[in-house]
KOLSE-743862 format. One record per residue (C-alpha): residue number from 0; residue in one letter; x negated, y, z. Coordinates in Angstrom, 3 decimals. Layout:
<pts>
PT  num  residu         x         y         z
PT  NUM       A         X         Y         Z
...
</pts>
This chain:
<pts>
PT  num  residu         x         y         z
PT    0       X  -122.160    88.043   113.083
PT    1       X  -118.660    89.485   112.680
PT    2       X  -116.456    90.287   116.619
PT    3       X  -114.988    87.734   118.343
PT    4       X  -111.525    88.525   119.058
PT    5       X  -110.362    88.540   122.311
PT    6       X  -110.061    84.571   124.555
PT    7       X  -106.705    83.176   124.315
PT    8       X  -104.772    84.137   128.157
PT    9       X  -102.823    81.222   129.594
PT   10       X   -99.536    81.836   130.549
PT   11       X   -99.074    78.591   132.409
PT   12       X  -101.769    77.887   135.413
PT   13       X  -103.655    74.620   135.038
PT   14       X  -104.285    73.282   138.185
PT   15       X  -102.951    69.961   139.621
PT   16       X  -100.855    70.484   142.202
PT   17       X   -97.399    68.038   142.871
PT   18       X   -95.409    70.545   141.181
PT   19       X   -97.332    70.613   138.237
PT   20       X   -97.655    67.013   137.691
PT   21       X   -93.454    66.746   138.072
PT   22       X   -93.689    69.330   135.568
PT   23       X   -95.499    67.015   132.757
PT   24       X   -93.289    64.275   133.558
PT   25       X   -90.271    66.598   132.226
PT   26       X   -92.320    67.385   129.197
PT   27       X   -93.225    63.708   128.160
PT   28       X   -89.478    62.822   128.620
PT   29       X   -87.812    66.296   127.346
PT   30       X   -90.346    68.406   126.145
PT   31       X   -91.607    69.012   122.657
PT   32       X   -95.280    70.304   120.811
PT   33       X   -94.893    72.127   118.072
PT   34       X   -97.163    71.235   115.039
PT   35       X   -98.295    75.131   115.282
PT   36       X  -100.284    74.419   117.699
PT   37       X   -99.664    76.504   120.703
PT   38       X   -95.643    76.328   121.152
PT   39       X   -94.038    74.200   123.807
PT   40       X   -90.274    73.769   124.427
PT   41       X   -87.890    71.834   126.804
PT   42       X   -84.408    70.845   126.440
PT   43       X   -81.977    69.668   128.630
PT   44       X   -77.759    69.637   129.372
PT   45       X   -79.028    70.258   132.807
PT   46       X   -79.648    73.989   134.228
PT   47       X   -80.640    72.926   137.477
PT   48       X   -83.913    70.784   135.365
PT   49       X   -84.138    73.649   132.839
PT   50       X   -85.378    75.989   136.270
PT   51       X   -86.837    73.389   137.720
PT   52       X   -89.460    73.367   135.031
PT   53       X   -89.621    76.557   134.927
PT   54       X   -90.439    76.747   138.666
PT   55       X   -92.985    73.679   138.768
PT   56       X   -94.904    75.683   135.707
PT   57       X   -95.110    79.399   138.042
PT   58       X   -93.707    81.178   134.897
PT   59       X   -90.377    83.404   134.017
PT   60       X   -89.026    82.691   130.530
PT   61       X   -85.703    82.945   128.657
PT   62       X   -83.241    80.507   129.011
PT   63       X   -81.291    80.211   125.407
PT   64       X   -78.629    77.924   124.455
PT   65       X   -78.663    75.413   121.754
PT   66       X   -76.551    73.099   119.734
PT   67       X   -77.173    69.679   119.237
PT   68       X   -76.519    67.841   115.099
PT   69       X   -73.297    69.030   113.701
PT   70       X   -71.872    70.205   116.954
PT   71       X   -71.168    73.995   117.441
PT   72       X   -71.093    74.075   121.403
PT   73       X   -73.910    74.708   122.319
PT   74       X   -74.563    72.573   124.975
PT   75       X   -78.281    72.603   126.260
PT   76       X   -80.748    75.107   127.447
PT   77       X   -83.552    75.376   126.201
PT   78       X   -86.717    77.546   127.164
PT   79       X   -89.760    77.850   124.506
PT   80       X   -93.307    79.604   124.680
PT   81       X   -96.229    79.915   123.091
PT   82       X   -99.869    78.587   125.276
PT   83       X  -102.864    77.585   123.234
PT   84       X  -104.858    76.711   126.273
PT   85       X  -101.988    74.606   127.500
PT   86       X  -101.069    73.110   124.478
PT   87       X  -104.363    72.121   123.950
PT   88       X  -104.189    70.562   127.750
PT   89       X  -101.250    68.834   127.008
PT   90       X  -102.842    67.052   123.735
PT   91       X  -106.034    66.331   126.115
PT   92       X  -104.069    64.073   128.381
PT   93       X  -101.759    62.555   126.607
PT   94       X   -98.699    64.160   124.510
PT   95       X   -98.935    65.758   120.873
PT   96       X   -95.860    66.621   118.621
PT   97       X   -93.656    64.084   117.361
PT   98       X   -94.706    62.197   120.616
PT   99       X   -90.852    59.857   121.226
PT  100       X   -92.155    56.662   119.440
PT  101       X   -95.621    57.207   119.647
PT  102       X   -96.992    58.293   122.729
PT  103       X   -98.902    55.984   125.450
PT  104       X  -101.130    56.561   128.587
PT  105       X  -100.510    59.899   129.902
PT  106       X  -103.955    61.341   132.066
PT  107       X  -102.844    62.009   135.260
PT  108       X  -104.830    61.750   138.546
PT  109       X  -103.975    58.894   141.207
PT  110       X  -103.068    61.424   143.816
PT  111       X  -100.010    62.859   141.412
PT  112       X   -98.913    59.731   139.622
PT  113       X   -95.544    59.721   141.709
PT  114       X   -94.529    63.384   141.306
PT  115       X   -95.297    62.876   137.762
PT  116       X   -92.918    59.434   137.531
PT  117       X   -90.438    61.087   139.556
PT  118       X   -90.352    64.148   136.757
PT  119       X   -90.240    61.854   134.222
PT  120       X   -87.145    59.925   136.125
PT  121       X   -85.533    63.205   136.232
PT  122       X   -85.849    63.749   132.470
PT  123       X   -85.496    59.784   130.705
PT  124       X   -84.227    57.968   134.091
PT  125       X   -81.471    56.826   135.941
PT  126       X   -80.445    54.053   138.660
PT  127       X   -77.725    51.907   138.127
PT  128       X   -75.492    50.006   141.252
PT  129       X   -72.875    48.156   141.304
PT  130       X   -71.011    45.106   143.667
PT  131       X   -71.837    41.845   142.343
PT  132       X   -68.884    39.753   142.386
PT  133       X   -70.448    36.383   142.564
PT  134       X   -71.983    37.162   146.268
PT  135       X   -70.201    38.578   149.009
PT  136       X   -71.000    41.853   150.025
PT  137       X   -73.718    41.999   147.511
PT  138       X   -74.679    45.373   146.517
PT  139       X   -76.660    45.475   143.498
PT  140       X   -78.975    48.217   142.083
PT  141       X   -81.696    49.450   139.397
PT  142       X   -83.699    52.130   138.737
PT  143       X   -84.500    52.855   134.881
PT  144       X   -86.849    54.269   133.193
PT  145       X   -86.577    54.652   129.486
PT  146       X   -88.527    55.414   126.303
PT  147       X   -88.734    54.919   122.786
PT  148       X   -92.095    54.300   122.962
PT  149       X   -92.997    50.415   124.047
PT  150       X   -96.767    52.017   124.305
PT  151       X   -95.725    54.533   127.178
PT  152       X   -93.180    52.194   128.866
PT  153       X   -95.938    49.522   129.189
PT  154       X   -98.662    51.732   130.287
PT  155       X   -95.357    52.827   133.461
PT  156       X   -95.536    49.050   134.785
PT  157       X   -99.144    49.137   134.718
PT  158       X   -99.498    51.756   136.520
PT  159       X   -96.483    51.190   139.188
PT  160       X   -97.977    47.775   139.409
PT  161       X  -101.264    49.284   140.583
PT  162       X  -100.184    51.072   142.699
PT  163       X   -96.970    49.252   144.635
PT  164       X   -97.429    46.025   143.888
PT  165       X   -94.188    45.178   141.869
PT  166       X   -93.889    43.959   138.125
PT  167       X   -89.925    45.470   137.416
PT  168       X   -88.646    43.957   133.662
PT  169       X   -88.950    45.249   129.963
PT  170       X   -85.615    45.556   128.317
PT  171       X   -84.020    46.769   125.017
PT  172       X   -81.348    49.788   125.683
PT  173       X   -78.015    48.793   124.659
PT  174       X   -78.156    50.171   120.932
PT  175       X   -81.566    49.065   120.317
PT  176       X   -82.826    52.510   119.912
PT  177       X   -85.265    52.831   122.859
PT  178       X   -86.800    50.438   125.611
PT  179       X   -85.865    50.143   129.263
PT  180       X   -88.442    49.753   132.479
PT  181       X   -85.730    48.180   135.418
PT  182       X   -86.597    47.830   138.794
PT  183       X   -84.279    45.540   141.005
PT  184       X   -83.194    46.172   144.875
PT  185       X   -86.406    45.163   146.176
PT  186       X   -88.603    46.970   144.649
PT  187       X   -86.540    50.199   143.708
PT  188       X   -86.612    51.132   147.509
PT  189       X   -90.372    50.423   147.490
PT  190       X   -90.388    52.775   143.880
PT  191       X   -87.773    55.134   144.958
PT  192       X   -90.097    55.936   148.545
PT  193       X   -92.721    56.518   146.482
PT  194       X   -91.551    58.804   143.915
PT  195       X   -89.575    61.338   146.618
PT  196       X   -92.179    60.549   149.769
PT  197       X   -92.739    64.625   149.578
PT  198       X   -89.948    65.648   150.694
PT  199       X   -90.663    69.619   149.518
PT  200       X   -91.524    68.483   146.348
PT  201       X   -88.579    69.491   143.347
PT  202       X   -86.317    66.682   142.133
PT  203       X   -82.912    67.120   140.222
PT  204       X   -80.563    67.218   143.228
PT  205       X   -77.651    65.085   141.318
PT  206       X   -79.878    62.399   140.755
PT  207       X   -81.540    62.965   144.481
PT  208       X   -77.720    62.637   145.991
PT  209       X   -77.119    59.673   143.843
PT  210       X   -80.052    57.558   145.488
PT  211       X   -79.411    58.374   149.053
PT  212       X   -75.763    57.369   148.322
PT  213       X   -76.870    53.966   146.436
PT  214       X   -79.435    53.476   149.456
PT  215       X   -77.220    54.705   152.566
PT  216       X   -74.522    51.425   151.314
PT  217       X   -77.723    49.203   152.249
PT  218       X   -78.312    50.703   155.477
PT  219       X   -81.804    51.539   153.622
PT  220       X   -83.304    55.241   153.215
PT  221       X   -85.600    57.389   151.600
</pts>
């Protein structure tokens, strides 16, 4: 028998925690697995999100800049690293190259589901609020998750329902390019409190501040 090569060493410690689950949520939304079988990349316009991602995975990787499409200006921050063990782990829990339209269930431990969901929200989620002119002093708001994969949105809806017994509803985005899972006011409060229960857990500050202000208007808080 020939000599065996050295075992691959992973950059990422594969240990479930609040921060680790949050990073998985970010990867599901804005990450990419290269066809090479070893490289994982992550790209965002938000530098804080990229820093949160690296800190949550406890790795030190150079943050580069990249343009998108035909644009010359490099508006995106990008990080990429090779880690065969972490790459294989991500495939085992449900990720794959070119995942956007085909990803479905992601195997997340129950106790870390809402940390994962907060990462997914920071990547591809948003809140929308407004005063409804049809009703006096009626402030409406929605918590929204977006994905190009209906299977993934359907899984998210079912998983959230299992934990919180709320239903939400699924629609197409304005340009019919993606699916949106939406929760209105009452359900949003329950959902947001579950997502932000751990006050020290990583999150995107601008989205957290927007949520705080939105809830303050109706006399609620996380």
